[in-house]
GUBA-501655 format. One line per 4 residues: their letters; for each residue x, y, z of C-alpha. Coordinates in steps of 0.25 Angstrom, whole numbers, plus 5000, padded with zeros to 4 digits. Example, Ala and Ser with C-alpha at 12.3 -4.5 7.8 and 13.67 -1.06 7.14 Angstrom:
2
AS) 5049:4982:5031 ~ 5055:4996:5029 $
***
This chain:
796
MDQT) 5372:5291:5388 ~ 5382:5299:5395 ~ 5389:5309:5386 ~ 5403:5315:5387 $
QRVH) 5404:5329:5392 ~ 5412:5340:5386 ~ 5418:5350:5395 ~ 5427:5362:5393 $
FGIR) 5436:5368:5403 ~ 5445:5380:5402 ~ 5459:5377:5407 ~ 5468:5387:5414 $
GMSC) 5483:5385:5417 ~ 5487:5379:5404 ~ 5500:5386:5399 ~ 5503:5377:5386 $
AACA) 5499:5366:5378 ~ 5506:5356:5387 ~ 5496:5360:5398 ~ 5484:5357:5389 $
ERLQ) 5490:5343:5386 ~ 5493:5340:5400 ~ 5479:5344:5405 ~ 5473:5336:5393 $
RVLN) 5480:5323:5398 ~ 5476:5325:5412 ~ 5461:5327:5408 ~ 5461:5315:5398 $
RLEG) 5466:5306:5410 ~ 5453:5308:5416 ~ 5443:5297:5414 ~ 5432:5300:5404 $
VTAS) 5439:5314:5400 ~ 5443:5318:5386 ~ 5450:5331:5387 ~ 5456:5341:5377 $
VSFA) 5464:5353:5382 ~ 5467:5365:5373 ~ 5478:5374:5378 ~ 5474:5384:5367 $
SEKA) 5459:5386:5372 ~ 5463:5383:5387 ~ 5451:5373:5387 ~ 5449:5358:5390 $
TLDV) 5438:5351:5383 ~ 5434:5338:5390 ~ 5425:5327:5386 ~ 5420:5320:5399 $
APSA) 5414:5307:5399 ~ 5404:5302:5410 ~ 5415:5294:5416 ~ 5424:5305:5418 $
PALQ) 5427:5311:5432 ~ 5419:5324:5436 ~ 5423:5337:5429 ~ 5428:5342:5443 $
AVID) 5438:5330:5442 ~ 5442:5335:5428 ~ 5444:5349:5433 ~ 5452:5344:5445 $
AIRS) 5461:5336:5435 ~ 5463:5349:5427 ~ 5467:5357:5440 ~ 5476:5345:5444 $
AGFD) 5484:5347:5431 ~ 5487:5361:5435 ~ 5476:5368:5427 ~ 5463:5374:5430 $
VADQ) 5449:5375:5424 ~ 5445:5389:5420 ~ 5432:5393:5428 ~ 5421:5401:5422 $
HLTL) 5413:5412:5429 ~ 5398:5414:5429 ~ 5389:5424:5436 ~ 5374:5421:5438 $
SLEG) 5363:5430:5441 ~ 5354:5423:5452 ~ 5339:5424:5454 ~ 5331:5419:5466 $
MSCV) 5340:5422:5477 ~ 5333:5427:5490 ~ 5345:5427:5500 ~ 5359:5424:5502 $
ACAA) 5356:5410:5505 ~ 5351:5408:5491 ~ 5364:5413:5486 ~ 5372:5404:5495 $
RIEK) 5363:5392:5490 ~ 5366:5395:5475 ~ 5381:5397:5479 ~ 5381:5384:5486 $
VLNK) 5375:5376:5474 ~ 5384:5382:5464 ~ 5397:5380:5472 ~ 5393:5365:5474 $
QPGV) 5395:5363:5459 ~ 5409:5359:5455 ~ 5418:5370:5449 ~ 5409:5381:5454 $
DATV) 5412:5393:5463 ~ 5400:5402:5465 ~ 5397:5414:5473 ~ 5383:5419:5474 $
NFAA) 5380:5434:5477 ~ 5366:5436:5483 ~ 5366:5451:5482 ~ 5370:5451:5467 $
ARAH) 5362:5438:5464 ~ 5374:5433:5457 ~ 5382:5420:5457 ~ 5397:5421:5453 $
ITYT) 5401:5407:5448 ~ 5415:5401:5444 ~ 5413:5387:5438 ~ 5421:5377:5430 $
PGLE) 5416:5375:5416 ~ 5413:5360:5414 ~ 5408:5358:5428 ~ 5397:5369:5427 $
TPDT) 5391:5378:5417 ~ 5383:5391:5419 ~ 5370:5384:5415 ~ 5372:5373:5425 $
LIQR) 5375:5383:5436 ~ 5363:5391:5433 ~ 5355:5378:5433 ~ 5360:5374:5447 $
IEKI) 5356:5388:5452 ~ 5342:5386:5446 ~ 5341:5372:5452 ~ 5341:5378:5466 $
GFGA) 5330:5389:5463 ~ 5338:5401:5458 ~ 5339:5408:5445 ~ 5353:5411:5438 $
QTVT) 5358:5417:5425 ~ 5371:5421:5420 ~ 5375:5435:5420 ~ 5389:5434:5415 $
QRDH) 5394:5434:5400 ~ 5398:5421:5395 ~ 5409:5413:5401 ~ 5418:5415:5390 $
DAEQ) 5419:5430:5394 ~ 5423:5425:5408 ~ 5434:5417:5401 ~ 5439:5429:5393 $
AESA) 5439:5437:5406 ~ 5447:5427:5413 ~ 5457:5426:5401 ~ 5458:5441:5401 $
RVWR) 5461:5441:5416 ~ 5472:5430:5415 ~ 5478:5437:5403 ~ 5479:5450:5411 $
IQRN) 5486:5443:5422 ~ 5496:5437:5411 ~ 5498:5450:5405 ~ 5501:5456:5419 $
HFIV) 5511:5445:5421 ~ 5518:5448:5408 ~ 5518:5463:5410 ~ 5525:5461:5424 $
AALF) 5535:5451:5418 ~ 5538:5460:5406 ~ 5541:5472:5415 ~ 5550:5464:5424 $
TLPL) 5557:5457:5412 ~ 5559:5469:5404 ~ 5571:5474:5412 ~ 5577:5460:5411 $
MIEM) 5578:5462:5396 ~ 5590:5472:5399 ~ 5598:5460:5404 ~ 5594:5452:5392 $
IGML) 5599:5463:5383 ~ 5612:5464:5391 ~ 5615:5449:5389 ~ 5613:5451:5374 $
IGRM) 5624:5462:5374 ~ 5633:5455:5383 ~ 5630:5463:5396 ~ 5624:5456:5408 $
HLLP) 5618:5461:5421 ~ 5613:5474:5416 ~ 5602:5472:5426 ~ 5607:5467:5440 $
GVLQ) 5604:5452:5442 ~ 5595:5455:5455 ~ 5586:5465:5447 ~ 5585:5454:5436 $
WLLA) 5581:5444:5446 ~ 5571:5454:5452 ~ 5565:5456:5439 ~ 5564:5442:5434 $
TPVQ) 5558:5436:5447 ~ 5544:5442:5446 ~ 5543:5438:5432 ~ 5548:5424:5435 $
FWCG) 5539:5421:5447 ~ 5527:5431:5446 ~ 5525:5433:5431 ~ 5529:5419:5428 $
RHFY) 5523:5412:5440 ~ 5512:5406:5431 ~ 5522:5398:5424 ~ 5527:5391:5437 $
LRAW) 5513:5389:5442 ~ 5508:5382:5429 ~ 5521:5375:5427 ~ 5519:5369:5441 $
RALR) 5505:5365:5438 ~ 5510:5358:5425 ~ 5521:5351:5432 ~ 5512:5346:5444 $
GGAA) 5503:5341:5433 ~ 5514:5332:5427 ~ 5517:5340:5415 ~ 5524:5353:5410 $
NMDV) 5520:5365:5402 ~ 5525:5378:5396 ~ 5525:5384:5410 ~ 5535:5374:5414 $
LVAL) 5545:5378:5403 ~ 5543:5393:5406 ~ 5544:5391:5421 ~ 5556:5381:5420 $
GTSV) 5564:5390:5410 ~ 5562:5403:5417 ~ 5565:5397:5431 ~ 5578:5392:5425 $
AYGF) 5582:5405:5420 ~ 5577:5413:5432 ~ 5583:5403:5442 ~ 5597:5402:5435 $
SVYT) 5597:5417:5435 ~ 5594:5418:5450 ~ 5605:5407:5453 ~ 5615:5415:5444 $
LLTH) 5611:5428:5451 ~ 5614:5422:5465 ~ 5627:5415:5461 ~ 5633:5423:5449 $
PHGH) 5627:5437:5449 ~ 5634:5440:5437 ~ 5630:5428:5429 ~ 5620:5427:5418 $
LYFE) 5605:5429:5423 ~ 5593:5425:5415 ~ 5582:5432:5423 ~ 5578:5440:5410 $
ASAA) 5576:5426:5403 ~ 5567:5420:5413 ~ 5559:5433:5414 ~ 5558:5436:5399 $
IITL) 5553:5421:5397 ~ 5542:5423:5407 ~ 5538:5436:5401 ~ 5538:5432:5387 $
VLLG) 5530:5419:5390 ~ 5520:5428:5397 ~ 5519:5437:5385 ~ 5517:5424:5376 $
KLLE) 5506:5419:5385 ~ 5499:5433:5384 ~ 5500:5433:5369 ~ 5496:5418:5369 $
ARAR) 5483:5421:5378 ~ 5479:5433:5369 ~ 5481:5424:5356 ~ 5474:5412:5362 $
SKTG) 5462:5420:5366 ~ 5461:5424:5351 ~ 5460:5409:5347 ~ 5447:5408:5355 $
EAIA) 5441:5421:5349 ~ 5431:5413:5340 ~ 5423:5408:5353 ~ 5424:5422:5359 $
SLLA) 5419:5428:5347 ~ 5407:5418:5347 ~ 5404:5421:5361 ~ 5404:5436:5359 $
LQPQ) 5393:5435:5349 ~ 5382:5430:5358 ~ 5375:5442:5365 ~ 5373:5443:5380 $
IAHV) 5359:5448:5381 ~ 5347:5443:5374 ~ 5333:5450:5372 ~ 5323:5439:5379 $
DVDG) 5308:5439:5379 ~ 5304:5438:5393 ~ 5289:5438:5395 ~ 5287:5446:5383 $
EWQD) 5298:5456:5386 ~ 5312:5457:5380 ~ 5322:5456:5391 ~ 5338:5457:5389 $
RDVA) 5344:5444:5396 ~ 5357:5438:5396 ~ 5359:5428:5385 ~ 5364:5417:5395 $
TLRE) 5350:5417:5401 ~ 5342:5414:5389 ~ 5335:5400:5388 ~ 5330:5392:5377 $
GDVF) 5316:5397:5373 ~ 5319:5411:5377 ~ 5314:5422:5366 ~ 5324:5432:5363 $
LVKP) 5325:5444:5353 ~ 5337:5447:5344 ~ 5337:5462:5340 ~ 5344:5467:5327 $
GESV) 5359:5467:5328 ~ 5359:5458:5341 ~ 5365:5444:5342 ~ 5356:5432:5344 $
PVDG) 5358:5428:5359 ~ 5355:5413:5358 ~ 5350:5403:5348 ~ 5335:5404:5345 $
IVLS) 5324:5403:5334 ~ 5318:5416:5328 ~ 5303:5418:5333 ~ 5301:5431:5325 $
GRSE) 5309:5442:5318 ~ 5317:5442:5305 ~ 5332:5446:5304 ~ 5346:5442:5299 $
VNES) 5356:5435:5308 ~ 5371:5435:5306 ~ 5375:5420:5310 ~ 5390:5421:5306 $
MLTG) 5395:5417:5319 ~ 5388:5404:5317 ~ 5390:5402:5302 ~ 5401:5411:5298 $
ESLP) 5392:5417:5287 ~ 5390:5432:5288 ~ 5377:5433:5280 ~ 5365:5435:5290 $
VAKH) 5354:5424:5291 ~ 5339:5428:5290 ~ 5331:5425:5303 ~ 5316:5423:5304 $
TDAR) 5306:5416:5312 ~ 5311:5402:5316 ~ 5325:5405:5312 ~ 5337:5401:5321 $
LYAA) 5345:5411:5328 ~ 5359:5408:5334 ~ 5366:5415:5346 ~ 5376:5426:5343 $
TQNY) 5371:5428:5329 ~ 5369:5442:5325 ~ 5355:5447:5322 ~ 5354:5458:5311 $
SGAL) 5341:5465:5307 ~ 5329:5461:5314 ~ 5324:5457:5328 ~ 5323:5442:5330 $
RAQA) 5314:5436:5341 ~ 5319:5422:5344 ~ 5318:5410:5354 ~ 5331:5404:5361 $
TGVG) 5334:5390:5356 ~ 5348:5389:5361 ~ 5355:5396:5373 ~ 5368:5395:5380 $
ADTA) 5376:5383:5375 ~ 5365:5379:5366 ~ 5367:5390:5356 ~ 5374:5388:5342 $
LARI) 5384:5398:5347 ~ 5387:5390:5360 ~ 5388:5377:5352 ~ 5398:5384:5342 $
ILLV) 5407:5389:5353 ~ 5407:5376:5360 ~ 5411:5369:5347 ~ 5422:5379:5344 $
EDAQ) 5427:5378:5359 ~ 5427:5363:5357 ~ 5434:5364:5344 ~ 5445:5373:5350 $
GSKA) 5447:5365:5362 ~ 5448:5352:5354 ~ 5462:5347:5349 ~ 5466:5344:5335 $
SVQH) 5473:5331:5333 ~ 5486:5339:5329 ~ 5486:5345:5342 ~ 5488:5332:5349 $
LTDR) 5502:5331:5344 ~ 5505:5345:5350 ~ 5499:5341:5363 ~ 5508:5329:5364 $
ISAI) 5520:5337:5361 ~ 5516:5348:5371 ~ 5514:5337:5382 ~ 5529:5334:5381 $
FVPA) 5534:5347:5376 ~ 5538:5353:5390 ~ 5545:5341:5396 ~ 5553:5340:5383 $
VVAI) 5557:5355:5383 ~ 5561:5354:5397 ~ 5570:5342:5393 ~ 5576:5349:5382 $
ALLT) 5579:5361:5391 ~ 5586:5352:5401 ~ 5593:5345:5389 ~ 5597:5359:5384 $
FIIN) 5603:5363:5398 ~ 5611:5350:5399 ~ 5617:5351:5385 ~ 5620:5366:5386 $
MLVT) 5627:5363:5399 ~ 5635:5352:5393 ~ 5639:5360:5381 ~ 5641:5374:5387 $
GQLD) 5642:5372:5402 ~ 5635:5385:5404 ~ 5623:5384:5414 ~ 5617:5397:5411 $
TSLI) 5617:5394:5396 ~ 5612:5380:5398 ~ 5600:5385:5407 ~ 5596:5396:5397 $
RAVA) 5596:5387:5385 ~ 5587:5377:5393 ~ 5578:5389:5397 ~ 5577:5393:5383 $
VLVI) 5572:5379:5379 ~ 5562:5379:5390 ~ 5556:5393:5387 ~ 5556:5392:5372 $
ACPC) 5548:5379:5371 ~ 5533:5381:5370 ~ 5522:5370:5370 ~ 5512:5381:5369 $
ALGL) 5514:5383:5354 ~ 5512:5369:5352 ~ 5500:5368:5361 ~ 5493:5380:5354 $
ATPT) 5497:5377:5340 ~ 5484:5368:5337 ~ 5473:5373:5347 ~ 5475:5388:5344 $
AIMV) 5473:5385:5329 ~ 5461:5376:5331 ~ 5455:5387:5340 ~ 5456:5398:5330 $
GTGQ) 5452:5389:5319 ~ 5439:5384:5325 ~ 5436:5398:5329 ~ 5438:5403:5315 $
GART) 5429:5392:5311 ~ 5418:5396:5321 ~ 5418:5410:5315 ~ 5415:5405:5301 $
GILF) 5405:5395:5305 ~ 5414:5382:5305 ~ 5414:5374:5318 ~ 5424:5364:5320 $
RNAN) 5420:5354:5331 ~ 5434:5351:5336 ~ 5449:5353:5332 ~ 5450:5340:5325 $
ALEK) 5439:5344:5315 ~ 5447:5357:5312 ~ 5459:5349:5310 ~ 5453:5338:5301 $
AHQL) 5446:5347:5292 ~ 5458:5352:5285 ~ 5462:5337:5282 ~ 5449:5334:5275 $
QELV) 5451:5327:5261 ~ 5437:5323:5258 ~ 5423:5330:5262 ~ 5410:5322:5261 $
MDKT) 5398:5330:5259 ~ 5383:5326:5261 ~ 5374:5331:5249 ~ 5361:5334:5255 $
GTLT) 5361:5346:5264 ~ 5376:5348:5262 ~ 5379:5350:5247 ~ 5364:5352:5245 $
EGHL) 5355:5361:5252 ~ 5348:5349:5258 ~ 5334:5355:5255 ~ 5328:5344:5245 $
SVAA) 5316:5347:5237 ~ 5307:5338:5229 ~ 5309:5342:5214 ~ 5303:5330:5207 $
VRPA) 5292:5320:5209 ~ 5290:5308:5200 ~ 5278:5300:5203 ~ 5277:5285:5198 $
GNRT) 5265:5278:5192 ~ 5252:5284:5195 ~ 5257:5292:5208 ~ 5256:5307:5208 $
HDDV) 5266:5318:5212 ~ 5258:5320:5225 ~ 5257:5305:5228 ~ 5272:5304:5228 $
IALA) 5274:5317:5237 ~ 5263:5313:5247 ~ 5269:5299:5250 ~ 5283:5304:5250 $
AGLE) 5280:5316:5260 ~ 5272:5306:5268 ~ 5284:5297:5270 ~ 5294:5309:5272 $
QHSE) 5286:5317:5282 ~ 5292:5308:5293 ~ 5307:5311:5288 ~ 5317:5322:5290 $
HPLA) 5325:5319:5278 ~ 5327:5330:5268 ~ 5321:5322:5257 ~ 5309:5320:5266 $
QAII) 5308:5335:5269 ~ 5309:5339:5254 ~ 5297:5330:5251 ~ 5288:5335:5262 $
AYAQ) 5291:5349:5259 ~ 5287:5346:5244 ~ 5274:5339:5248 ~ 5271:5351:5257 $
NQAI) 5274:5361:5246 ~ 5265:5353:5236 ~ 5254:5351:5247 ~ 5255:5336:5246 $
PPAA) 5251:5330:5259 ~ 5260:5318:5264 ~ 5254:5304:5263 ~ 5252:5296:5276 $
VTDF) 5264:5287:5278 ~ 5267:5278:5290 ~ 5279:5270:5294 ~ 5289:5280:5290 $
AAEI) 5304:5274:5290 ~ 5317:5280:5284 ~ 5329:5273:5278 ~ 5340:5283:5280 $
GRGV) 5346:5286:5266 ~ 5336:5278:5258 ~ 5321:5282:5260 ~ 5309:5281:5269 $
TGRS) 5297:5272:5270 ~ 5283:5272:5275 ~ 5269:5267:5273 ~ 5257:5273:5267 $
YSTE) 5243:5266:5268 ~ 5250:5253:5270 ~ 5260:5255:5258 ~ 5275:5256:5259 $
ILLG) 5280:5269:5255 ~ 5295:5271:5251 ~ 5302:5284:5248 ~ 5317:5285:5245 $
APRF) 5329:5285:5236 ~ 5329:5276:5223 ~ 5338:5266:5230 ~ 5329:5265:5242 $
LDEQ) 5317:5262:5232 ~ 5327:5251:5225 ~ 5329:5245:5239 ~ 5314:5244:5241 $
GVAF) 5312:5238:5228 ~ 5304:5250:5222 ~ 5304:5252:5207 ~ 5305:5266:5203 $
NREE) 5308:5274:5190 ~ 5323:5274:5191 ~ 5325:5282:5178 ~ 5317:5294:5184 $
AESL) 5325:5293:5197 ~ 5338:5293:5190 ~ 5334:5305:5182 ~ 5330:5313:5194 $
EKEG) 5343:5309:5201 ~ 5351:5314:5189 ~ 5344:5327:5190 ~ 5349:5328:5204 $
YTVI) 5336:5324:5212 ~ 5336:5316:5224 ~ 5326:5305:5221 ~ 5317:5297:5230 $
GLAQ) 5306:5288:5226 ~ 5293:5284:5232 ~ 5287:5270:5233 ~ 5275:5264:5238 $
DKQS) 5274:5249:5240 ~ 5287:5247:5231 ~ 5280:5255:5220 ~ 5287:5268:5216 $
LGLI) 5278:5281:5217 ~ 5288:5291:5212 ~ 5301:5298:5213 ~ 5304:5311:5220 $
GLKD) 5316:5320:5216 ~ 5322:5330:5226 ~ 5333:5340:5224 ~ 5342:5348:5234 $
RLRS) 5349:5360:5230 ~ 5364:5361:5231 ~ 5370:5371:5241 ~ 5375:5383:5235 $
DAVP) 5388:5382:5243 ~ 5391:5367:5239 ~ 5399:5371:5226 ~ 5408:5381:5233 $
ALRA) 5410:5372:5245 ~ 5415:5360:5237 ~ 5424:5369:5228 ~ 5431:5374:5241 $
LHEQ) 5432:5360:5246 ~ 5438:5355:5233 ~ 5448:5367:5234 ~ 5452:5362:5247 $
GIRV) 5455:5348:5241 ~ 5444:5341:5248 ~ 5436:5330:5241 ~ 5421:5332:5243 $
VMLT) 5412:5320:5242 ~ 5397:5321:5242 ~ 5389:5309:5249 ~ 5374:5308:5247 $
GDNA) 5363:5299:5249 ~ 5357:5304:5237 ~ 5357:5297:5223 ~ 5369:5297:5214 $
GTAA) 5362:5306:5203 ~ 5359:5317:5213 ~ 5373:5316:5220 ~ 5379:5317:5206 $
RVAE) 5371:5329:5202 ~ 5374:5336:5215 ~ 5389:5333:5214 ~ 5389:5338:5200 $
QIGL) 5383:5351:5204 ~ 5393:5354:5215 ~ 5405:5349:5208 ~ 5407:5337:5217 $
RHYV) 5415:5325:5212 ~ 5413:5315:5223 ~ 5400:5310:5229 ~ 5393:5297:5234 $
AEIL) 5378:5296:5232 ~ 5367:5287:5239 ~ 5375:5286:5252 ~ 5369:5284:5265 $
PAQK) 5372:5292:5278 ~ 5380:5281:5284 ~ 5388:5279:5271 ~ 5393:5293:5271 $
AEYI) 5400:5290:5284 ~ 5405:5277:5278 ~ 5410:5285:5266 ~ 5418:5295:5275 $
AQRQ) 5424:5283:5283 ~ 5428:5276:5270 ~ 5435:5289:5265 ~ 5442:5291:5279 $
AEGR) 5447:5276:5278 ~ 5454:5280:5265 ~ 5462:5291:5272 ~ 5453:5303:5269 $
CVGM) 5450:5314:5278 ~ 5435:5315:5276 ~ 5425:5326:5280 ~ 5410:5326:5279 $
VGDG) 5400:5337:5277 ~ 5385:5335:5281 ~ 5373:5342:5287 ~ 5363:5331:5290 $
INDA) 5361:5320:5301 ~ 5364:5309:5291 ~ 5378:5316:5289 ~ 5382:5314:5304 $
PALA) 5388:5300:5303 ~ 5397:5305:5291 ~ 5401:5318:5298 ~ 5405:5310:5310 $
TADV) 5413:5300:5301 ~ 5421:5311:5294 ~ 5434:5317:5298 ~ 5427:5330:5298 $
GIAI) 5412:5331:5298 ~ 5407:5345:5293 ~ 5393:5349:5296 ~ 5385:5360:5289 $
GGGS) 5379:5370:5299 ~ 5365:5369:5294 ~ 5366:5354:5296 ~ 5360:5345:5307 $
NAAL) 5364:5344:5321 ~ 5369:5330:5319 ~ 5378:5334:5309 ~ 5383:5346:5317 $
ETAD) 5386:5338:5329 ~ 5394:5327:5321 ~ 5402:5336:5312 ~ 5416:5341:5315 $
VVLM) 5414:5354:5308 ~ 5401:5362:5308 ~ 5399:5373:5297 ~ 5389:5383:5304 $
QDSL) 5386:5389:5291 ~ 5378:5380:5281 ~ 5388:5382:5270 ~ 5397:5371:5263 $
VHIA) 5408:5381:5260 ~ 5412:5381:5275 ~ 5417:5367:5274 ~ 5429:5372:5266 $
DAID) 5431:5383:5276 ~ 5431:5373:5287 ~ 5442:5365:5280 ~ 5450:5378:5277 $
LSRA) 5449:5382:5292 ~ 5454:5369:5296 ~ 5466:5370:5286 ~ 5469:5384:5291 $
TLAK) 5468:5379:5306 ~ 5477:5367:5304 ~ 5487:5375:5296 ~ 5488:5384:5309 $
VKQN) 5490:5372:5317 ~ 5501:5367:5309 ~ 5508:5381:5309 ~ 5507:5382:5324 $
LFFA) 5512:5368:5326 ~ 5524:5371:5317 ~ 5527:5383:5324 ~ 5526:5377:5338 $
FFYN) 5535:5365:5334 ~ 5545:5374:5326 ~ 5546:5384:5338 ~ 5548:5373:5348 $
GLGI) 5557:5365:5339 ~ 5566:5376:5335 ~ 5565:5384:5348 ~ 5569:5374:5358 $
PLAA) 5582:5369:5351 ~ 5586:5384:5349 ~ 5584:5387:5364 ~ 5592:5374:5367 $
IGLL) 5604:5378:5360 ~ 5604:5392:5365 ~ 5599:5400:5353 ~ 5587:5405:5360 $
NPIV) 5588:5412:5374 ~ 5577:5410:5384 ~ 5571:5424:5381 ~ 5570:5422:5366 $
AGTA) 5564:5408:5369 ~ 5554:5413:5379 ~ 5549:5423:5368 ~ 5548:5412:5358 $
MALS) 5540:5403:5368 ~ 5531:5415:5371 ~ 5528:5418:5357 ~ 5527:5404:5351 $
SVSV) 5513:5401:5357 ~ 5509:5415:5352 ~ 5514:5412:5338 ~ 5505:5400:5338 $
LTNS) 5493:5407:5343 ~ 5495:5418:5333 ~ 5496:5409:5321 ~ 5483:5402:5326 $
LLLR) 5476:5415:5327 ~ 5480:5418:5312 ~ 5469:5407:5309 ~ 5459:5418:5313 $
RWTS) 5462:5424:5299 ~ 5456:5412:5292 ~ 5443:5415:5284 ~ 5435:5404:5277 $
PSSQ) 5437:5402:5263 ~ 5422:5403:5260 ~ 5422:5417:5265 ~ 5434:5421:5257 $
RRSV) 5427:5416:5244 ~ 5415:5424:5247 ~ 5423:5436:5249 ~ 5430:5435:5236 $
***
């Protein structure tokens, strides 16, 4: 069955949220394409169906809309070339691929490649070279470093433009001071024109270029406002200089606006780079060199060249290069980058290692089990990037507003000009007020309000071992009213053990365990594993059982020497018509045992009682959730007596016992139909349907892959107290979103009318516009001060 492909593109050329909204509309018009464009992260995330056009057509659509796709750069070390013709052949093969521009240097045995992410990857490029008989391996650092270098280069260009603009604008401030004290033309008009022109058309040329691209694509953005506003002020000043040399000139206004907007963009770029520091810090953790066993000798090799199955060595004080399993050695490893827990984890033979975790005391010899994109670190980074690139539902409102924002502002500016002309009859006053309206309006503040807070929030979560799969999960977590929890493996340790055996009739203890172990040796259920472990510990060989069959949530059946064997909960025995000692079963249940009964040919052979210890963090976790005002409900397939005993021990008032896995999802759906926002916490395969049904599914990090893939929130540390942390982080993030939106709406709602009635001159308006986005970003960055409540409690 064909699957939808997820593709990420870096986007260049967006100047405000309106650009992102316009590009998103363009991409979503393509058949089979579902796109989400984030102005804050400058990325487009596309879900591409098999029926969609080729990715090159998608890239063409992006470029037709006036934007560009950020290319990546890669250098490969080549092996096997014997002449220039070999180099030419490799170059030809690479350049045949869409979005690839390659140059092969035969003398240096290097291939320098520029490629479009989404169309190609380093691995596929290497595979194409290997397919024609040559070897290749990466010699560069990771692509993220190239992105940072490109961002730094662009920032330096912007900085230089600002410096030049500031140098030319500074003398014009003399004229502004003169206007304030009632004296004009302190600087000759021609000199003002000479100073303002380079600022307008060299330093500010990007505003014109991007404005033209936007208009050509059928939309308008912030660049349109800046270009239009400053051009009106500049053009009016030129006209006045030519026709009325002693009239009011506003060259200082146009130059100052461009200079201030350039300054705002510089500050915005710096602040925006900090919102993605969580990913940068994760990437920086993985070492570049690994000690690899090559034919019995340790060699230092680039981490990117490691393959699954390679044997590597991690020395004391070094970081683990890739995921692996310990072959020999003992040590302690700091896994805080995965779990948020600072205490080191003991490692020995057969223990799992994760890329970028820090080895402490001893040397570890390990075998690679996950490399490249298959490491836990890479999956975390991808999950965080997906979350940061996704959109919360609250953002859709601002997107719709941003889409009509610029046309509305232009209309208001035109209306301002007309009304002022009618009221005052002064052309210059009317124009300047219209210019002030144009330059004070800022769609960027609206567009950055939600995504920047989401980016910082998800980054903070990643640092503490809390992974949100998307922005909606982060948004919905703060709305939770009820949290459903599984018992076994969630509130308890999930390690059942046989604690009581009650044979019936003339059967012995060993008879009961032998038949039970014979049945359960074909099952992976925790109850089965507990019985098998008990039989092995007691040295009781399992009986021969055939025709094994399991009835989920009830029990198992089989045949032993042509007789039918049943093993299951008391209700299962009832359904099968088996008579057993009910009083003894109820007595065990009241003591907190999980009771199962064994029967042969409908005759009871005895009862087995199993116990599971409560998790040490269950009580503090539930206390923290109750303090947050969340109703916690325990759902379990266990008997009512055991459920009541567990609920009493942990101080839980609400629980439902003897419920099947499918009924857990039904319970959640029923509560949702009553208008409740319901979350689900689980760790097992049988929890996956309930996790998918819940408004927010939360998976414990030590749980199964099925639960982790289904959940909206993943707790990398196997600790229940982090559930309250995740909810607290969600609340803190959404508080920042609301603050940002209030500021953005308040700023525009107040600033535009003040500019329209002449209470703000264009320079003040330009300053306010430049600082509005920076203010929103700075407020979002304050979220980096968030610390988890659980860590605060531990430090007290």
